[in-house]
C-alpha positions as protocol buffer text, in pm:
chain_id: "A"
residue {
  index: 1
  type: MET
  ca { x: 4831 y: 2979 z: 7978 }
}
residue {
  index: 2
  type: ASN
  ca { x: 4896 y: 3234 z: 7721 }
}
residue {
  index: 3
  type: ARG
  ca { x: 5067 y: 3195 z: 7392 }
}
residue {
  index: 4
  type: GLU
  ca { x: 5403 y: 3375 z: 7482 }
}
residue {
  index: 5
  type: SER
  ca { x: 5462 y: 3176 z: 7778 }
}
residue {
  index: 6
  type: VAL
  ca { x: 5541 y: 2839 z: 7601 }
}
residue {
  index: 7
  type: VAL
  ca { x: 5864 y: 2794 z: 7467 }
}
residue {
  index: 8
  type: MET
  ca { x: 5894 y: 2573 z: 7171 }
}
residue {
  index: 9
  type: LYS
  ca { x: 6195 y: 2369 z: 7142 }
}
residue {
  index: 10
  type: CYS
  ca { x: 6322 y: 2254 z: 6815 }
}
residue {
  index: 11
  type: HIS
  ca { x: 6306 y: 1850 z: 6804 }
}
residue {
  index: 12
  type: VAL
  ca { x: 6657 y: 1842 z: 6561 }
}
residue {
  index: 13
  type: CYS
  ca { x: 6892 y: 2048 z: 6819 }
}
residue {
  index: 14
  type: GLY
  ca { x: 6696 y: 2146 z: 7123 }
}
residue {
  index: 15
  type: SER
  ca { x: 6728 y: 2518 z: 7066 }
}
residue {
  index: 16
  type: VAL
  ca { x: 6426 y: 2801 z: 7082 }
}
residue {
  index: 17
  type: MET
  ca { x: 6204 y: 2834 z: 6812 }
}
residue {
  index: 18
  type: LYS
  ca { x: 6110 y: 3199 z: 6743 }
}
residue {
  index: 19
  type: ALA
  ca { x: 5798 y: 3332 z: 6546 }
}
residue {
  index: 20
  type: ALA
  ca { x: 5906 y: 3432 z: 6230 }
}
residue {
  index: 21
  type: THR
  ca { x: 5784 y: 3460 z: 5822 }
}
residue {
  index: 22
  type: SER
  ca { x: 5886 y: 3307 z: 5521 }
}
residue {
  index: 23
  type: VAL
  ca { x: 5823 y: 3184 z: 5163 }
}
residue {
  index: 24
  type: LEU
  ca { x: 5760 y: 2842 z: 5121 }
}
residue {
  index: 25
  type: PRO
  ca { x: 5646 y: 2637 z: 4806 }
}
residue {
  index: 26
  type: PHE
  ca { x: 5406 y: 2374 z: 4812 }
}
residue {
  index: 27
  type: LYS
  ca { x: 5404 y: 2111 z: 4530 }
}
residue {
  index: 28
  type: LEU
  ca { x: 5032 y: 2057 z: 4410 }
}
residue {
  index: 29
  type: SER
  ca { x: 5105 y: 1816 z: 4136 }
}
residue {
  index: 30
  type: ASP
  ca { x: 5376 y: 1701 z: 3893 }
}
residue {
  index: 31
  type: THR
  ca { x: 5351 y: 2027 z: 3687 }
}
residue {
  index: 32
  type: SER
  ca { x: 5211 y: 2259 z: 3985 }
}
residue {
  index: 33
  type: VAL
  ca { x: 5374 y: 2497 z: 4231 }
}
residue {
  index: 34
  type: VAL
  ca { x: 5230 y: 2701 z: 4454 }
}
residue {
  index: 35
  type: VAL
  ca { x: 5441 y: 2992 z: 4684 }
}
residue {
  index: 36
  type: LEU
  ca { x: 5308 y: 3123 z: 4965 }
}
residue {
  index: 37
  type: ARG
  ca { x: 5431 y: 3433 z: 5081 }
}
residue {
  index: 38
  type: ASP
  ca { x: 5447 y: 3596 z: 5397 }
}
residue {
  index: 39
  type: LEU
  ca { x: 5362 y: 3226 z: 5614 }
}
residue {
  index: 40
  type: PRO
  ca { x: 5423 y: 3247 z: 5973 }
}
residue {
  index: 41
  type: ILE
  ca { x: 5640 y: 2984 z: 6095 }
}
residue {
  index: 42
  type: LEU
  ca { x: 5816 y: 2873 z: 6396 }
}
residue {
  index: 43
  type: GLN
  ca { x: 6218 y: 2906 z: 6307 }
}
residue {
  index: 44
  type: CYS
  ca { x: 6466 y: 2747 z: 6548 }
}
residue {
  index: 45
  type: GLU
  ca { x: 6738 y: 2992 z: 6630 }
}
residue {
  index: 46
  type: ASN
  ca { x: 7006 y: 2769 z: 6614 }
}
residue {
  index: 47
  type: CYS
  ca { x: 6989 y: 2487 z: 6321 }
}
residue {
  index: 48
  type: ASN
  ca { x: 6662 y: 2737 z: 6100 }
}
residue {
  index: 49
  type: GLU
  ca { x: 6455 y: 2430 z: 6114 }
}
residue {
  index: 50
  type: TYR
  ca { x: 6138 y: 2540 z: 6105 }
}
residue {
  index: 51
  type: LEU
  ca { x: 5752 y: 2399 z: 6151 }
}
residue {
  index: 52
  type: LEU
  ca { x: 5401 y: 2548 z: 6065 }
}
residue {
  index: 53
  type: GLU
  ca { x: 5138 y: 2531 z: 6351 }
}
residue {
  index: 54
  type: ASP
  ca { x: 4781 y: 2344 z: 6334 }
}
residue {
  index: 55
  type: SER
  ca { x: 4619 y: 2645 z: 6269 }
}
residue {
  index: 56
  type: VAL
  ca { x: 4852 y: 2774 z: 6001 }
}
residue {
  index: 57
  type: MET
  ca { x: 4868 y: 2426 z: 5830 }
}
residue {
  index: 58
  type: ALA
  ca { x: 4463 y: 2437 z: 5788 }
}
residue {
  index: 59
  type: ARG
  ca { x: 4465 y: 2769 z: 5674 }
}
residue {
  index: 60
  type: VAL
  ca { x: 4755 y: 2622 z: 5389 }
}
residue {
  index: 61
  type: GLU
  ca { x: 4556 y: 2353 z: 5370 }
}
residue {
  index: 62
  type: GLU
  ca { x: 4245 y: 2579 z: 5234 }
}
residue {
  index: 63
  type: ILE
  ca { x: 4435 y: 2777 z: 5068 }
}
residue {
  index: 64
  type: LEU
  ca { x: 4615 y: 2517 z: 4844 }
}
residue {
  index: 65
  type: ALA
  ca { x: 4256 y: 2314 z: 4804 }
}
residue {
  index: 66
  type: SER
  ca { x: 4076 y: 2666 z: 4671 }
}
residue {
  index: 67
  type: THR
  ca { x: 4395 y: 2692 z: 4401 }
}
residue {
  index: 68
  type: ASN
  ca { x: 4346 y: 2642 z: 4040 }
}
residue {
  index: 69
  type: GLY
  ca { x: 4622 y: 2395 z: 3967 }
}
residue {
  index: 70
  type: ASP
  ca { x: 4646 y: 2499 z: 3597 }
}
residue {
  index: 71
  type: ALA
  ca { x: 4897 y: 2724 z: 3615 }
}
residue {
  index: 72
  type: GLU
  ca { x: 5303 y: 2574 z: 3678 }
}
residue {
  index: 73
  type: LEU
  ca { x: 5360 y: 2821 z: 3907 }
}
residue {
  index: 74
  type: ALA
  ca { x: 5120 y: 3069 z: 4129 }
}
residue {
  index: 75
  type: VAL
  ca { x: 5270 y: 3274 z: 4415 }
}
residue {
  index: 76
  type: ILE
  ca { x: 5008 y: 3370 z: 4694 }
}
residue {
  index: 77
  type: ARG
  ca { x: 5047 y: 3594 z: 4975 }
}
residue {
  index: 78
  type: PHE
  ca { x: 4949 y: 3443 z: 5264 }
}
residue {
  index: 79
  type: ALA
  ca { x: 4619 y: 3558 z: 5491 }
}
residue {
  index: 80
  type: ALA
  ca { x: 4500 y: 3433 z: 5814 }
}
């Protein structure tokens, strides 16, 4: 089954989730935040709830693990 044939439904309202990109913050510590740009997400057409696919979250974890937590704010472009 190819990926396009799978229709993801929103767990909040039941509407269709569509592929999109976003900018999301991730808190590393009390004093450090990393903002990821161009992050691929699935977003609800109706209520704007979003989710990250497992493969994307795995890459996010790699990026965050390799980030120097010394800066209060870091902005990084997501690259798969």
